[in-house]
C-alpha positions as CSV (number, residue, x, y, z in Angstrom):
1,M,0.1,0.0,0.0
2,N,2.8,2.1,0.9
3,S,4.6,1.8,-2.8
4,D,1.1,2.7,-4.5
5,L,1.3,5.6,-2.5
6,T,4.7,6.6,-3.2
7,N,4.2,5.8,-7.2
8,T,1.2,8.3,-7.3
9,E,2.9,10.9,-5.5
10,N,6.1,10.9,-7.9
11,Q,3.6,10.5,-10.6
12,A,1.7,13.7,-9.4
13,S,5.2,15.2,-8.6
14,S,6.4,14.7,-12.2
15,Q,3.5,16.4,-13.5
16,D,3.7,19.7,-11.6
17,V,7.4,20.3,-13.0
18,F,7.5,23.8,-14.1
19,Q,9.1,23.4,-17.5
20,N,10.3,26.6,-19.7
21,I,11.6,24.7,-22.9
22,S,13.2,26.9,-25.5
23,I,12.4,28.2,-28.9
24,D,13.7,28.7,-31.5
25,I,13.2,32.0,-33.2
26,N,13.6,31.2,-36.5
27,Q,10.7,28.6,-36.6
28,L,8.7,31.7,-35.4
29,P,5.7,32.6,-38.2
30,K,6.2,35.6,-39.9
31,A,3.4,38.4,-40.4
32,E,5.2,39.6,-43.5
33,E,4.9,36.1,-44.9
34,V,0.9,36.4,-44.5
35,E,-0.6,36.7,-47.9
36,F,-2.7,39.8,-47.1
37,Q,-6.0,41.2,-49.0
38,L,-6.0,44.7,-50.5
39,V,-8.8,46.8,-49.0
40,S,-11.6,48.0,-51.6
41,P,-9.9,49.8,-54.7
42,K,-12.7,52.4,-53.6
43,Y,-10.8,53.5,-50.5
44,K,-8.7,55.2,-53.2
45,K,-12.0,57.3,-54.5
46,V,-13.3,58.2,-50.8
47,Q,-9.8,59.7,-50.3
48,L,-9.5,61.2,-53.7
49,I,-12.9,63.1,-52.6
50,V,-12.0,63.9,-49.4
51,T,-9.2,65.7,-50.9
52,S,-10.5,67.5,-53.2
53,L,-13.2,69.0,-51.0
54,I,-10.9,70.2,-48.5
55,A,-8.3,71.6,-51.6
56,I,-12.1,73.3,-53.2
57,G,-12.9,74.6,-49.4
58,I,-9.1,76.5,-49.2
59,A,-9.2,77.3,-52.6
60,V,-12.6,79.2,-52.0
61,A,-11.8,80.8,-49.1
62,G,-8.5,82.1,-50.2
63,G,-10.6,83.1,-53.4
64,T,-13.0,85.5,-51.5
65,G,-9.9,86.6,-49.4
66,A,-8.3,87.7,-52.0
67,L,-11.3,90.0,-53.8
68,G,-10.6,93.7,-53.5
69,M,-6.9,93.2,-52.5
70,D,-4.0,95.5,-54.4
71,G,-1.8,93.6,-56.2
72,F,1.0,92.8,-53.5
73,M,-1.6,90.6,-51.4
74,M,-3.1,89.4,-54.9
75,Y,0.4,87.6,-55.3
76,G,0.3,86.3,-51.8
77,W,-3.2,84.3,-52.7
78,I,-1.1,83.1,-55.6
79,G,1.4,81.7,-54.1
80,T,-0.9,80.0,-51.1
81,G,-2.8,78.8,-54.8
82,A,0.5,77.3,-56.0
83,L,0.8,75.4,-52.6
84,L,-2.4,73.8,-52.6
85,S,-1.7,72.5,-56.2
86,V,1.3,70.6,-54.8
87,F,-0.5,69.7,-51.9
88,F,-3.0,68.1,-53.9
89,A,-0.5,66.4,-56.1
90,L,1.7,65.2,-53.4
91,R,-2.0,63.8,-51.9
92,T,-2.6,62.0,-54.7
93,W,0.6,60.4,-55.6
94,F,0.7,59.3,-51.7
95,I,-2.9,57.9,-51.6
96,H,-2.1,55.5,-55.2
97,A,1.5,54.2,-53.3
98,A,0.4,53.8,-49.8
99,Y,-2.8,51.9,-51.2
100,P,-1.1,48.3,-51.7
101,W,0.2,48.6,-48.1
102,K,-3.6,48.6,-46.7
103,G,-4.5,45.0,-46.4
104,Y,-6.0,42.6,-43.6
105,A,-5.0,38.7,-43.3
106,L,-7.1,36.1,-40.9
107,R,-5.5,33.0,-39.9
108,D,-6.0,30.4,-36.8
109,K,-5.2,32.2,-34.0
110,D,-5.5,36.0,-34.6
111,V,-6.1,38.9,-37.2
112,I,-4.1,41.1,-38.6
113,Y,-3.8,44.6,-40.4
114,R,-0.8,46.4,-42.0
115,T,-0.7,50.0,-43.2
116,G,1.5,52.8,-43.9
117,L,3.8,53.7,-46.8
118,I,6.5,55.7,-44.7
119,W,5.9,54.2,-41.3
120,R,4.7,51.0,-41.8
121,K,2.8,49.4,-39.0
122,V,1.6,45.5,-38.8
123,I,-1.0,44.9,-35.8
124,V,-1.9,41.5,-34.8
125,I,-4.4,40.7,-32.3
126,P,-5.0,37.3,-31.4
127,F,-9.1,36.4,-31.2
128,A,-8.5,35.3,-27.5
129,R,-8.0,39.0,-26.7
130,I,-10.9,40.5,-28.7
131,Q,-13.8,42.1,-26.6
132,H,-16.4,42.8,-29.6
133,G,-16.2,44.3,-33.5
134,E,-18.4,46.7,-34.8
135,L,-19.2,48.0,-38.2
136,S,-19.0,51.6,-39.2
137,E,-19.8,54.1,-42.0
138,G,-19.4,57.5,-43.1
139,I,-21.5,59.5,-45.8
140,L,-19.0,58.7,-48.6
141,D,-18.5,55.0,-47.3
142,R,-22.0,54.4,-47.7
143,L,-22.5,56.0,-51.3
144,F,-19.7,53.3,-52.1
145,G,-21.0,50.8,-50.5
146,L,-18.5,50.4,-47.7
147,K,-18.0,49.9,-44.2
148,K,-15.1,50.2,-41.7
149,L,-15.0,47.0,-39.2
150,R,-13.6,48.2,-35.4
151,I,-12.0,45.4,-33.2
152,Y,-12.0,46.7,-29.6
153,T,-9.9,44.3,-27.0
154,A,-10.4,44.3,-23.4
155,G,-9.6,47.3,-21.5
156,G,-9.7,50.1,-23.8
157,S,-12.4,52.4,-24.9
158,S,-11.3,52.9,-28.5
159,S,-10.7,50.5,-31.0
160,D,-7.2,48.7,-31.7
161,L,-8.0,48.1,-35.3
162,S,-9.6,49.3,-37.7
163,I,-9.7,48.2,-41.3
164,P,-11.4,50.7,-43.6
165,A,-13.0,50.3,-47.1
166,L,-14.8,47.0,-46.7
167,P,-17.5,46.0,-49.2
168,R,-20.4,45.8,-47.0
169,E,-21.0,42.1,-47.4
170,R,-17.1,41.3,-46.7
171,A,-17.0,43.6,-43.8
172,E,-20.3,41.8,-42.4
173,Q,-18.9,38.0,-42.9
174,L,-15.5,39.2,-41.1
175,R,-17.2,40.4,-38.4
176,R,-19.2,37.3,-38.5
177,F,-15.8,35.0,-38.4
178,I,-14.1,37.0,-36.1
179,M,-16.7,36.8,-33.2
180,E,-17.1,33.0,-33.8
181,R,-13.5,32.5,-33.5
182,V,-13.6,34.8,-30.3
183,I,-16.2,32.6,-28.6
184,E,-14.3,29.3,-29.6
185,E,-11.4,30.6,-28.0
186,A,-13.3,31.6,-24.9
187,E,-14.5,28.2,-24.9
188,E,-11.0,26.1,-25.5
189,E,-9.7,28.2,-22.3
190,L,-12.5,27.3,-20.2
191,D,-12.0,23.8,-21.3
192,A,-8.5,24.2,-20.8
193,A,-8.9,25.5,-17.0
194,N,-11.3,22.7,-16.1
195,K,-9.0,20.0,-17.2
196,V,-6.0,21.7,-15.0
197,E,-9.0,21.7,-12.1
198,E,-9.7,17.9,-12.3
């Protein structure tokens, strides 16, 4: 009987031994190797419309301010108009150049979003950390049939990840899929916790 008790204690102690095994860094998955889906090409149109509206607003304000001014002041407004044209040209180039860097991907355990032409950023959020997701749309988004998916994690009031310019149907699909994965992850964690307690 004593030998049975000793064997049981030895088995329990061998199972409770803390292990911290090294991980080969070269074997880690790389976010850069993921195949990203681009946001809708309509994103460029929306951005160009916004840029045009800003440029038109500044031009109208400048034009009405220039009315009735003498020649010297008029040159100042002409210079402002030239700067505005340069801004518009650069912004148009930037919108087209940055577009291929706006993409998202779903993996088994997380959602990834990348953005940025000059300052590139890759955001990876595990499904286990996601609290909820919501869809939103602005006036121009609605005109072009687009939605923005916002993903929130625990502890924050603002979204931790926003994927813009998704076609409506795709945005709803993504949100539904992500929330299903969140529930599955929570159930897996609960099952694992219950097994540990047993």
